All heavy atoms as a GROMACS GRO file, in nm:
protein
  563
    1MET      N    1   0.085  -0.122  -0.001
    1MET     CA    2   0.001   0.000  -0.001
    1MET      C    3   0.089   0.124   0.000
    1MET      O    4   0.191   0.130   0.068
    1MET     CB    5  -0.088  -0.007   0.122
    1MET     CG    6  -0.202   0.097   0.118
    1MET     SD    7  -0.318   0.053   0.252
    1MET     CE    8  -0.419   0.196   0.240
    2LYS      N    9   0.050   0.226  -0.074
    2LYS     CA   10   0.124   0.349  -0.087
    2LYS      C   11   0.047   0.464  -0.030
    2LYS      O   12  -0.072   0.453  -0.003
    2LYS     CB   13   0.161   0.375  -0.233
    2LYS     CG   14   0.231   0.265  -0.302
    2LYS     CD   15   0.367   0.247  -0.246
    2LYS     CE   16   0.443   0.137  -0.325
    2LYS     NZ   17   0.516   0.048  -0.240
    3ILE      N   18   0.114   0.576  -0.015
    3ILE     CA   19   0.054   0.701   0.036
    3ILE      C   20   0.100   0.814  -0.052
    3ILE      O   21   0.214   0.813  -0.104
    3ILE     CB   22   0.093   0.719   0.186
    3ILE    CG1   23   0.012   0.831   0.250
    3ILE    CG2   24   0.242   0.746   0.202
    3ILE    CD1   25   0.021   0.830   0.404
    4ARG      N   26   0.012   0.912  -0.074
    4ARG     CA   27   0.049   1.028  -0.159
    4ARG      C   28   0.080   1.149  -0.067
    4ARG      O   29   0.000   1.180   0.019
    4ARG     CB   30  -0.071   1.059  -0.251
    4ARG     CG   31  -0.041   1.176  -0.343
    4ARG     CD   32  -0.158   1.204  -0.435
    4ARG     NE   33  -0.134   1.312  -0.522
    4ARG     CZ   34  -0.223   1.361  -0.599
    4ARG    NH1   35  -0.349   1.313  -0.599
    4ARG    NH2   36  -0.195   1.462  -0.677
    5LEU      N   37   0.194   1.205  -0.093
    5LEU     CA   38   0.235   1.326  -0.019
    5LEU      C   39   0.227   1.445  -0.114
    5LEU      O   40   0.288   1.444  -0.219
    5LEU     CB   41   0.376   1.315   0.036
    5LEU     CG   42   0.442   1.443   0.091
    5LEU    CD1   43   0.365   1.494   0.210
    5LEU    CD2   44   0.587   1.420   0.121
    6LYS      N   45   0.153   1.547  -0.071
    6LYS     CA   46   0.146   1.674  -0.145
    6LYS      C   47   0.186   1.787  -0.051
    6LYS      O   48   0.133   1.798   0.060
    6LYS     CB   49   0.005   1.688  -0.197
    6LYS     CG   50  -0.013   1.793  -0.306
    6LYS     CD   51  -0.154   1.791  -0.356
    6LYS     CE   52  -0.154   1.812  -0.507
    6LYS     NZ   53  -0.287   1.810  -0.563
    7ILE      N   54   0.275   1.867  -0.096
    7ILE     CA   55   0.323   1.990  -0.021
    7ILE      C   56   0.280   2.109  -0.101
    7ILE      O   57   0.324   2.125  -0.218
    7ILE     CB   58   0.473   1.987   0.008
    7ILE    CG1   59   0.515   1.860   0.081
    7ILE    CG2   60   0.511   2.111   0.092
    7ILE    CD1   61   0.663   1.846   0.098
    8VAL      N   62   0.201   2.196  -0.039
    8VAL     CA   63   0.149   2.316  -0.105
    8VAL      C   64   0.185   2.443  -0.028
    8VAL      O   65   0.177   2.444   0.094
    8VAL     CB   66  -0.003   2.306  -0.122
    8VAL    CG1   67  -0.061   2.431  -0.193
    8VAL    CG2   68  -0.043   2.178  -0.196
    9SER      N   69   0.229   2.548  -0.104
    9SER     CA   70   0.249   2.676  -0.044
    9SER      C   71   0.172   2.780  -0.124
    9SER      O   72   0.113   2.744  -0.228
    9SER     CB   73   0.398   2.711  -0.045
    9SER     OG   74   0.434   2.755  -0.174
   10PRO      N   75   0.168   2.906  -0.078
   10PRO     CA   76   0.097   3.006  -0.156
   10PRO      C   77   0.159   3.019  -0.298
   10PRO      O   78   0.090   3.061  -0.390
   10PRO     CB   79   0.121   3.138  -0.082
   10PRO     CG   80   0.138   3.088   0.063
   10PRO     CD   81   0.210   2.960   0.053
   11ALA      N   82   0.283   2.983  -0.318
   11ALA     CA   83   0.346   2.989  -0.449
   11ALA      C   84   0.305   2.872  -0.536
   11ALA      O   85   0.332   2.879  -0.660
   11ALA     CB   86   0.497   2.988  -0.431
   12GLY      N   87   0.244   2.770  -0.482
   12GLY     CA   88   0.198   2.659  -0.563
   12GLY      C   89   0.237   2.523  -0.505
   12GLY      O   90   0.274   2.515  -0.386
   13ILE      N   91   0.229   2.421  -0.589
   13ILE     CA   92   0.263   2.286  -0.541
   13ILE      C   93   0.414   2.272  -0.536
   13ILE      O   94   0.484   2.288  -0.640
   13ILE     CB   95   0.198   2.180  -0.633
   13ILE    CG1   96   0.046   2.192  -0.626
   13ILE    CG2   97   0.246   2.039  -0.593
   13ILE    CD1   98  -0.027   2.103  -0.726
   14LEU      N   99   0.466   2.237  -0.417
   14LEU     CA  100   0.612   2.219  -0.403
   14LEU      C  101   0.652   2.074  -0.424
   14LEU      O  102   0.765   2.045  -0.454
   14LEU     CB  103   0.658   2.262  -0.263
   14LEU     CG  104   0.623   2.409  -0.224
   14LEU    CD1  105   0.666   2.438  -0.085
   14LEU    CD2  106   0.688   2.504  -0.322
   15ALA      N  107   0.557   1.984  -0.397
   15ALA     CA  108   0.589   1.839  -0.416
   15ALA      C  109   0.457   1.761  -0.429
   15ALA      O  110   0.357   1.799  -0.373
   15ALA     CB  111   0.667   1.789  -0.301
   16ASP      N  112   0.465   1.653  -0.506
   16ASP     CA  113   0.350   1.564  -0.522
   16ASP      C  114   0.410   1.427  -0.556
   16ASP      O  115   0.446   1.403  -0.672
   16ASP     CB  116   0.253   1.615  -0.633
   16ASP     CG  117   0.126   1.534  -0.637
   16ASP    OD1  118   0.113   1.434  -0.565
   16ASP    OD2  119   0.038   1.575  -0.718
   17VAL      N  120   0.426   1.342  -0.452
   17VAL     CA  121   0.495   1.214  -0.473
   17VAL      C  122   0.416   1.100  -0.411
   17VAL      O  123   0.337   1.117  -0.322
   17VAL     CB  124   0.634   1.217  -0.410
   17VAL    CG1  125   0.725   1.321  -0.477
   17VAL    CG2  126   0.633   1.242  -0.261
   18THR      N  127   0.442   0.981  -0.460
   18THR     CA  128   0.386   0.857  -0.403
   18THR      C  129   0.502   0.793  -0.322
   18THR      O  130   0.615   0.786  -0.367
   18THR     CB  131   0.342   0.762  -0.516
   18THR    OG1  132   0.243   0.831  -0.589
   18THR    CG2  133   0.289   0.634  -0.459
   19CYS      N  134   0.466   0.751  -0.202
   19CYS     CA  135   0.566   0.698  -0.112
   19CYS      C  136   0.506   0.593  -0.019
   19CYS      O  137   0.385   0.560  -0.029
   19CYS     CB  138   0.628   0.810  -0.028
   19CYS     SG  139   0.508   0.908   0.057
   20ASP      N  140   0.585   0.534   0.066
   20ASP     CA  141   0.534   0.438   0.165
   20ASP      C  142   0.559   0.482   0.309
   20ASP      O  143   0.515   0.418   0.403
   20ASP     CB  144   0.581   0.295   0.143
   20ASP     CG  145   0.724   0.278   0.126
   20ASP    OD1  146   0.802   0.363   0.181
   20ASP    OD2  147   0.769   0.184   0.064
   21SER      N  148   0.626   0.600   0.327
   21SER     CA  149   0.640   0.660   0.460
   21SER      C  150   0.670   0.808   0.448
   21SER      O  151   0.732   0.854   0.353
   21SER     CB  152   0.748   0.590   0.540
   21SER     OG  153   0.875   0.614   0.486
   22VAL      N  154   0.618   0.886   0.542
   22VAL     CA  155   0.633   1.031   0.547
   22VAL      C  156   0.679   1.064   0.687
   22VAL      O  157   0.629   1.013   0.787
   22VAL     CB  158   0.506   1.105   0.512
   22VAL    CG1  159   0.522   1.253   0.526
   22VAL    CG2  160   0.456   1.069   0.374
   23ASN      N  161   0.779   1.156   0.696
   23ASN     CA  162   0.823   1.211   0.826
   23ASN      C  163   0.796   1.360   0.829
   23ASN      O  164   0.830   1.430   0.736
   23ASN     CB  165   0.970   1.180   0.848
   23ASN     CG  166   0.997   1.038   0.873
   23ASN    OD1  167   0.938   0.975   0.965
   23ASN    ND2  168   1.081   0.977   0.793
   24LEU      N  169   0.733   1.402   0.938
   24LEU     CA  170   0.691   1.543   0.952
   24LEU      C  171   0.753   1.605   1.074
   24LEU      O  172   0.760   1.539   1.176
   24LEU     CB  173   0.536   1.549   0.964
   24LEU     CG  174   0.457   1.491   0.851
   24LEU    CD1  175   0.308   1.486   0.891
   24LEU    CD2  176   0.474   1.572   0.726
   25PRO      N  177   0.792   1.734   1.065
   25PRO     CA  178   0.839   1.808   1.188
   25PRO      C  179   0.722   1.869   1.261
   25PRO      O  180   0.658   1.959   1.214
   25PRO     CB  181   0.930   1.915   1.125
   25PRO     CG  182   0.866   1.945   0.996
   25PRO     CD  183   0.802   1.815   0.946
   26VAL      N  184   0.688   1.816   1.377
   26VAL     CA  185   0.576   1.869   1.452
   26VAL      C  186   0.609   1.992   1.532
   26VAL      O  187   0.726   2.015   1.562
   26VAL     CB  188   0.505   1.761   1.537
   26VAL    CG1  189   0.450   1.648   1.454
   26VAL    CG2  190   0.604   1.701   1.639
   27SER      N  191   0.507   2.071   1.570
   27SER     CA  192   0.532   2.199   1.630
   27SER      C  193   0.594   2.193   1.768
   27SER      O  194   0.654   2.289   1.813
   27SER     CB  195   0.402   2.281   1.636
   27SER     OG  196   0.308   2.210   1.715
   28ASP      N  197   0.591   2.080   1.835
   28ASP     CA  198   0.649   2.068   1.969
   28ASP      C  199   0.801   2.042   1.959
   28ASP      O  200   0.864   2.016   2.063
   28ASP     CB  201   0.579   1.967   2.055
   28ASP     CG  202   0.601   1.826   2.011
   28ASP    OD1  203   0.673   1.801   1.910
   28ASP    OD2  204   0.544   1.733   2.071
   29GLY      N  205   0.855   2.034   1.842
   29GLY     CA  206   0.998   2.006   1.827
   29GLY      C  207   1.031   1.865   1.793
   29GLY      O  208   1.142   1.833   1.761
   30GLY      N  209   0.936   1.777   1.801
   30GLY     CA  210   0.959   1.636   1.768
   30GLY      C  211   0.929   1.605   1.627
   30GLY      O  212   0.920   1.692   1.538
   31GLY      N  213   0.911   1.481   1.597
   31GLY     CA  214   0.880   1.434   1.463
   31GLY      C  215   0.763   1.334   1.466
   31GLY      O  216   0.732   1.276   1.569
   32CYS      N  217   0.702   1.308   1.350
   32CYS     CA  218   0.590   1.220   1.340
   32CYS      C  219   0.608   1.140   1.211
   32CYS      O  220   0.627   1.196   1.105
   32CYS     CB  221   0.461   1.299   1.336
   32CYS     SG  222   0.315   1.197   1.324
   33GLY      N  223   0.603   1.009   1.225
   33GLY     CA  224   0.612   0.917   1.108
   33GLY      C  225   0.471   0.873   1.068
   33GLY      O  226   0.393   0.837   1.150
   34ILE      N  227   0.446   0.879   0.938
   34ILE     CA  228   0.315   0.842   0.882
   34ILE      C  229   0.336   0.731   0.786
   34ILE      O  230   0.421   0.734   0.696
   34ILE     CB  231   0.250   0.961   0.807
   34ILE    CG1  232   0.245   1.085   0.894
   34ILE    CG2  233   0.116   0.921   0.752
   34ILE    CD1  234   0.154   1.080   1.014
   35LYS      N  235   0.250   0.626   0.800
   35LYS     CA  236   0.253   0.511   0.705
   35LYS      C  237   0.112   0.498   0.646
   35LYS      O  238   0.014   0.553   0.703
   35LYS     CB  239   0.285   0.383   0.784
   35LYS     CG  240   0.423   0.381   0.845
   35LYS     CD  241   0.523   0.328   0.750
   35LYS     CE  242   0.653   0.303   0.821
   35LYS     NZ  243   0.755   0.254   0.734
   36PRO      N  244   0.097   0.429   0.532
   36PRO     CA  245  -0.036   0.405   0.478
   36PRO      C  246  -0.126   0.343   0.582
   36PRO      O  247  -0.088   0.263   0.662
   36PRO     CB  248  -0.011   0.309   0.362
   36PRO     CG  249   0.131   0.334   0.322
   36PRO     CD  250   0.204   0.366   0.452
   37GLY      N  251  -0.257   0.384   0.580
   37GLY     CA  252  -0.350   0.332   0.679
   37GLY      C  253  -0.361   0.411   0.806
   37GLY      O  254  -0.436   0.379   0.892
   38HIS      N  255  -0.281   0.522   0.818
   38HIS     CA  256  -0.280   0.602   0.938
   38HIS      C  257  -0.422   0.662   0.960
   38HIS      O  258  -0.494   0.694   0.864
   38HIS     CB  259  -0.180   0.718   0.920
   38HIS     CG  260  -0.143   0.789   1.045
   38HIS    ND1  261  -0.232   0.874   1.109
   38HIS    CD2  262  -0.033   0.784   1.123
   38HIS    CE1  263  -0.173   0.925   1.219
   38HIS    NE2  264  -0.055   0.869   1.227
   39ALA      N  265  -0.459   0.672   1.083
   39ALA     CA  266  -0.590   0.734   1.118
   39ALA      C  267  -0.592   0.878   1.076
   39ALA      O  268  -0.490   0.947   1.080
   39ALA     CB  269  -0.613   0.724   1.268
   40PRO      N  270  -0.710   0.932   1.032
   40PRO     CA  271  -0.718   1.071   0.997
   40PRO      C  272  -0.676   1.164   1.115
   40PRO      O  273  -0.716   1.133   1.231
   40PRO     CB  274  -0.865   1.090   0.964
   40PRO     CG  275  -0.911   0.953   0.919
   40PRO     CD  276  -0.834   0.858   1.007
   41GLU      N  277  -0.607   1.266   1.085
   41GLU     CA  278  -0.551   1.354   1.188
   41GLU      C  279  -0.505   1.488   1.125
   41GLU      O  280  -0.466   1.494   1.012
   41GLU     CB  281  -0.433   1.284   1.249
   41GLU     CG  282  -0.368   1.356   1.364
   41GLU     CD  283  -0.255   1.273   1.427
   41GLU    OE1  284  -0.223   1.164   1.380
   41GLU    OE2  285  -0.204   1.320   1.531
   42LEU      N  286  -0.518   1.597   1.203
   42LEU     CA  287  -0.461   1.726   1.168
   42LEU      C  288  -0.341   1.744   1.255
   42LEU      O  289  -0.351   1.729   1.377
   42LEU     CB  290  -0.556   1.841   1.182
   42LEU     CG  291  -0.668   1.852   1.079
   42LEU    CD1  292  -0.762   1.964   1.120
   42LEU    CD2  293  -0.612   1.880   0.943
   43ILE      N  294  -0.225   1.785   1.198
   43ILE     CA  295  -0.102   1.802   1.274
   43ILE      C  296  -0.045   1.941   1.252
   43ILE      O  297  -0.025   1.980   1.137
   43ILE     CB  298   0.002   1.689   1.233
   43ILE    CG1  299  -0.056   1.555   1.254
   43ILE    CG2  300   0.132   1.710   1.308
   43ILE    CD1  301   0.034   1.444   1.195
   44SER      N  302  -0.016   2.010   1.361
   44SER     CA  303   0.048   2.139   1.355
   44SER      C  304   0.202   2.113   1.332
   44SER      O  305   0.263   2.042   1.408
   44SER     CB  306   0.026   2.217   1.481
   44SER     OG  307   0.094   2.341   1.482
   45LEU      N  308   0.255   2.173   1.232
   45LEU     CA  309   0.395   2.151   1.194
   45LEU      C  310   0.483   2.267   1.236
   45LEU      O  311   0.443   2.381   1.226
   45LEU     CB  312   0.411   2.128   1.043
   45LEU     CG  313   0.325   2.013   0.984
   45LEU    CD1  314   0.344   2.011   0.833
   45LEU    CD2  315   0.363   1.881   1.046
   46GLY      N  316   0.600   2.237   1.278
   46GLY     CA  317   0.701   2.338   1.307
   46GLY      C  318   0.802   2.346   1.195
   46GLY      O  319   0.794   2.270   1.096
   47ALA      N  320   0.896   2.436   1.205
   47ALA     CA  321   1.004   2.444   1.106
   47ALA      C  322   1.085   2.315   1.106
   47ALA      O  323   1.114   2.257   1.211
   47ALA     CB  324   1.092   2.564   1.139
   48GLY      N  325   1.118   2.271   0.991
   48GLY     CA  326   1.197   2.149   0.975
   48GLY      C  327   1.188   2.086   0.843
   48GLY      O  328   1.148   2.147   0.745
   49ILE      N  329   1.223   1.958   0.833
   49ILE     CA  330   1.226   1.884   0.708
   49ILE      C  331   1.108   1.791   0.696
   49ILE      O  332   1.082   1.710   0.789
   49ILE     CB  333   1.354   1.802   0.696
   49ILE    CG1  334   1.479   1.892   0.715
   49ILE    CG2  335   1.359   1.723   0.568
   49ILE    CD1  336   1.503   1.983   0.598
   50VAL      N  337   1.035   1.798   0.587
   50VAL     CA  338   0.936   1.698   0.548
   50VAL      C  339   1.007   1.602   0.451
   50VAL      O  340   1.066   1.647   0.353
   50VAL     CB  341   0.815   1.763   0.478
   50VAL    CG1  342   0.720   1.654   0.427
   50VAL    CG2  343   0.742   1.857   0.568
   51SER      N  344   1.003   1.478   0.484
   51SER     CA  345   1.071   1.376   0.397
   51SER      C  346   0.978   1.260   0.373
   51SER      O  347   0.889   1.236   0.449
   51SER     CB  348   1.204   1.330   0.456
   51SER     OG  349   1.183   1.264   0.579
   52ALA      N  350   1.008   1.191   0.258
   52ALA     CA  351   0.923   1.074   0.224
   52ALA      C  352   1.016   0.974   0.159
   52ALA      O  353   1.112   1.008   0.087
   52ALA     CB  354   0.814   1.115   0.126
   53SER      N  355   0.983   0.845   0.184
   53SER     CA  356   1.061   0.733   0.129
   53SER      C  357   0.973   0.636   0.056
   53SER      O  358   0.854   0.622   0.092
   53SER     CB  359   1.137   0.662   0.242
   53SER     OG  360   1.224   0.745   0.304
   54LEU      N  361   1.028   0.567  -0.042
   54LEU     CA  362   0.964   0.464  -0.115
   54LEU      C  363   1.060   0.351  -0.130
   54LEU      O  364   1.168   0.370  -0.179
   54LEU     CB  365   0.916   0.515  -0.252
   54LEU     CG  366   0.844   0.414  -0.342
   54LEU    CD1  367   0.716   0.366  -0.278
   54LEU    CD2  368   0.816   0.474  -0.479
   55ASP      N  369   1.017   0.233  -0.081
   55ASP     CA  370   1.102   0.114  -0.084
   55ASP      C  371   1.240   0.141  -0.023
   55ASP      O  372   1.342   0.090  -0.072
   55ASP     CB  373   1.117   0.060  -0.227
   55ASP     CG  374   0.983   0.023  -0.291
   55ASP    OD1  375   0.897  -0.027  -0.215
   55ASP    OD2  376   0.965   0.040  -0.413
   56GLY      N  377   1.245   0.214   0.088
   56GLY     CA  378   1.367   0.242   0.162
   56GLY      C  379   1.453   0.345   0.104
   56GLY      O  380   1.559   0.376   0.158
   57LYS      N  381   1.412   0.411  -0.003
   57LYS     CA  382   1.493   0.519  -0.066
   57LYS      C  383   1.418   0.650  -0.053
   57LYS      O  384   1.299   0.658  -0.082
   57LYS     CB  385   1.520   0.491  -0.213
   57LYS     CG  386   1.604   0.365  -0.233
   57LYS     CD  387   1.622   0.340  -0.382
   57LYS     CE  388   1.697   0.210  -0.397
   57LYS     NZ  389   1.706   0.167  -0.537
   58GLU      N  390   1.491   0.753  -0.010
   58GLU     CA  391   1.426   0.888   0.004
   58GLU      C  392   1.389   0.940  -0.131
   58GLU      O  393   1.466   0.941  -0.225
   58GLU     CB  394   1.526   0.981   0.078
   58GLU     CG  395   1.463   1.112   0.112
   58GLU     CD  396   1.552   1.199   0.199
   58GLU    OE1  397   1.645   1.261   0.141
   58GLU    OE2  398   1.534   1.196   0.320
   59VAL      N  399   1.259   0.986  -0.145
   59VAL     CA  400   1.211   1.039  -0.269
   59VAL      C  401   1.200   1.190  -0.265
   59VAL      O  402   1.194   1.254  -0.369
   59VAL     CB  403   1.077   0.974  -0.315
   59VAL    CG1  404   1.099   0.829  -0.355
   59VAL    CG2  405   0.973   0.990  -0.212
   60ILE      N  406   1.190   1.244  -0.144
   60ILE     CA  407   1.188   1.389  -0.129
   60ILE      C  408   1.229   1.431   0.015
   60ILE      O  409   1.210   1.353   0.106
   60ILE     CB  410   1.046   1.447  -0.157
   60ILE    CG1  411   1.056   1.600  -0.159
   60ILE    CG2  412   0.944   1.403  -0.054
   60ILE    CD1  413   0.932   1.666  -0.218
   61SER      N  414   1.297   1.545   0.021
   61SER     CA  415   1.333   1.605   0.146
   61SER      C  416   1.320   1.758   0.125
   61SER      O  417   1.398   1.814   0.048
   61SER     CB  418   1.474   1.567   0.181
   61SER     OG  419   1.512   1.627   0.307
   62ARG      N  420   1.223   1.818   0.192
   62ARG     CA  421   1.195   1.963   0.170
   62ARG      C  422   1.188   2.032   0.304
   62ARG      O  423   1.112   1.989   0.392
   62ARG     CB  424   1.064   1.967   0.093
   62ARG     CG  425   1.010   2.111   0.074
   62ARG     CD  426   1.086   2.182  -0.030
   62ARG     NE  427   1.011   2.177  -0.152
   62ARG     CZ  428   1.052   2.226  -0.265
   62ARG    NH1  429   1.167   2.283  -0.279
   62ARG    NH2  430   0.978   2.221  -0.375
   63GLU      N  431   1.260   2.139   0.319
   63GLU     CA  432   1.255   2.220   0.438
   63GLU      C  433   1.132   2.311   0.435
   63GLU      O  434   1.106   2.374   0.329
   63GLU     CB  435   1.381   2.304   0.456
   63GLU     CG  436   1.384   2.373   0.589
   63GLU     CD  437   1.524   2.432   0.618
   63GLU    OE1  438   1.615   2.410   0.544
   63GLU    OE2  439   1.534   2.503   0.722
   64ILE      N  440   1.060   2.318   0.545
   64ILE     CA  441   0.944   2.409   0.553
   64ILE      C  442   0.958   2.497   0.674
   64ILE      O  443   1.024   2.456   0.775
   64ILE     CB  444   0.809   2.334   0.559
   64ILE    CG1  445   0.799   2.247   0.685
   64ILE    CG2  446   0.788   2.252   0.433
   64ILE    CD1  447   0.660   2.200   0.713
   65PRO      N  448   0.903   2.620   0.676
   65PRO     CA  449   0.910   2.707   0.795
   65PRO      C  450   0.813   2.667   0.903
   65PRO      O  451   0.842   2.684   1.021
   65PRO     CB  452   0.878   2.845   0.736
   65PRO     CG  453   0.797   2.818   0.613
   65PRO     CD  454   0.841   2.687   0.562
   66SER      N  455   0.694   2.623   0.870
   66SER     CA  456   0.588   2.578   0.960
   66SER      C  457   0.468   2.542   0.873
   66SER      O  458   0.471   2.559   0.754
   66SER     CB  459   0.552   2.685   1.063
   66SER     OG  460   0.497   2.795   1.000
   67GLY      N  461   0.362   2.496   0.936
   67GLY     CA  462   0.241   2.467   0.855
   67GLY      C  463   0.150   2.375   0.924
   67GLY      O  464   0.150   2.360   1.048
   68ILE      N  465   0.065   2.309   0.847
   68ILE     CA  466  -0.033   2.213   0.897
   68ILE      C  467  -0.037   2.093   0.803
   68ILE      O  468  -0.017   2.110   0.680
   68ILE     CB  469  -0.169   2.277   0.916
   68ILE    CG1  470  -0.261   2.186   0.990
   68ILE    CG2  471  -0.231   2.317   0.781
   68ILE    CD1  472  -0.384   2.256   1.053
   69ALA      N  473  -0.058   1.979   0.856
   69ALA     CA  474  -0.069   1.856   0.773
   69ALA      C  475  -0.206   1.792   0.795
   69ALA      O  476  -0.248   1.778   0.914
   69ALA     CB  477   0.038   1.756   0.808
   70SER      N  478  -0.272   1.756   0.691
   70SER     CA  479  -0.395   1.682   0.696
   70SER      C  480  -0.360   1.538   0.655
   70SER      O  481  -0.315   1.514   0.545
   70SER     CB  482  -0.497   1.736   0.597
   70SER     OG  483  -0.610   1.651   0.591
   71VAL      N  484  -0.378   1.447   0.747
   71VAL     CA  485  -0.340   1.303   0.727
   71VAL      C  486  -0.466   1.222   0.703
   71VAL      O  487  -0.560   1.233   0.786
   71VAL     CB  488  -0.259   1.251   0.849
   71VAL    CG1  489  -0.226   1.106   0.829
   71VAL    CG2  490  -0.134   1.335   0.870
   72MET      N  491  -0.471   1.148   0.601
   72MET     CA  492  -0.570   1.052   0.574
   72MET      C  493  -0.506   0.917   0.555
   72MET      O  494  -0.387   0.905   0.540
   72MET     CB  495  -0.650   1.092   0.449
   72MET     CG  496  -0.720   1.228   0.459
   72MET     SD  497  -0.841   1.237   0.590
   72MET     CE  498  -0.969   1.132   0.531
   73PRO      N  499  -0.581   0.803   0.552
   73PRO     CA  500  -0.516   0.671   0.540
   73PRO      C  501  -0.434   0.657   0.414
   73PRO      O  502  -0.337   0.577   0.417
   73PRO     CB  503  -0.639   0.576   0.537
   73PRO     CG  504  -0.744   0.647   0.615
   73PRO     CD  505  -0.724   0.791   0.581
   74ASP      N  506  -0.464   0.729   0.310
   74ASP     CA  507  -0.390   0.712   0.182
   74ASP      C  508  -0.323   0.844   0.133
   74ASP      O  509  -0.271   0.846   0.023
   74ASP     CB  510  -0.479   0.656   0.073
   74ASP     CG  511  -0.595   0.748   0.040
   74ASP    OD1  512  -0.617   0.852   0.110
   74ASP    OD2  513  -0.667   0.722  -0.064
   75SER      N  514  -0.323   0.945   0.216
   75SER     CA  515  -0.261   1.071   0.170
   75SER      C  516  -0.218   1.160   0.287
   75SER      O  517  -0.275   1.150   0.395
   75SER     CB  518  -0.356   1.149   0.081
   75SER     OG  519  -0.470   1.193   0.155
   76VAL      N  520  -0.118   1.245   0.260
   76VAL     CA  521  -0.077   1.346   0.352
   76VAL      C  522  -0.067   1.478   0.275
   76VAL      O  523   0.001   1.480   0.173
   76VAL     CB  524   0.059   1.316   0.418
   76VAL    CG1  525   0.105   1.434   0.506
   76VAL    CG2  526   0.055   1.189   0.494
   77SER      N  527  -0.142   1.580   0.313
   77SER     CA  528  -0.138   1.708   0.250
   77SER      C  529  -0.077   1.810   0.346
   77SER      O  530  -0.128   1.826   0.460
   77SER     CB  531  -0.277   1.757   0.209
   77SER     OG  532  -0.335   1.669   0.118
   78VAL      N  533   0.034   1.869   0.306
   78VAL     CA  534   0.103   1.968   0.389
   78VAL      C  535   0.080   2.106   0.331
   78VAL      O  536   0.104   2.127   0.212
   78VAL     CB  537   0.256   1.939   0.397
   78VAL    CG1  538   0.330   2.053   0.466
   78VAL    CG2  539   0.281   1.806   0.467
   79ILE      N  540   0.033   2.195   0.414
   79ILE     CA  541   0.013   2.335   0.370
   79ILE      C  542   0.111   2.420   0.449
   79ILE      O  543   0.108   2.415   0.575
   79ILE     CB  544  -0.132   2.385   0.394
   79ILE    CG1  545  -0.230   2.296   0.314
   79ILE    CG2  546  -0.149   2.529   0.355
   79ILE    CD1  547  -0.372   2.311   0.348
   80THR      N  548   0.195   2.494   0.381
   80THR     CA  549   0.298   2.572   0.448
   80THR      C  550   0.302   2.714   0.393
   80THR      O  551   0.232   2.743   0.292
   80THR     CB  552   0.436   2.502   0.430
   80THR    OG1  553   0.531   2.568   0.507
   80THR    CG2  554   0.478   2.498   0.282
   81GLU      N  555   0.380   2.796   0.458
   81GLU     CA  556   0.396   2.934   0.415
   81GLU      C  557   0.471   2.947   0.283
   81GLU      O  558   0.559   2.870   0.257
   81GLU     CB  559   0.467   3.016   0.520
   81GLU     CG  560   0.396   3.014   0.652
   81GLU     CD  561   0.483   3.082   0.766
   81GLU    OE1  562   0.588   3.135   0.735
   81GLU    OE2  563   0.438   3.070   0.878
   0.00000   0.00000   0.00000
């Protein structure tokens, strides 16, 4: 099972990839790992790196200043500044 990661800013779509894991920088300074089938959730993001992997290989690593992530069982949408 795969998951779709989309990162959007006011400037447009920064990333749109298919992966099997996503790592997010949460606002409390920690991190959050997301896999396919994750329960729906809204996550407040802090400054840091959003990364995603497919079959053990990193497919994207993008620094963001802060934002919010909408997590669904088959997708993660990140909205950032």
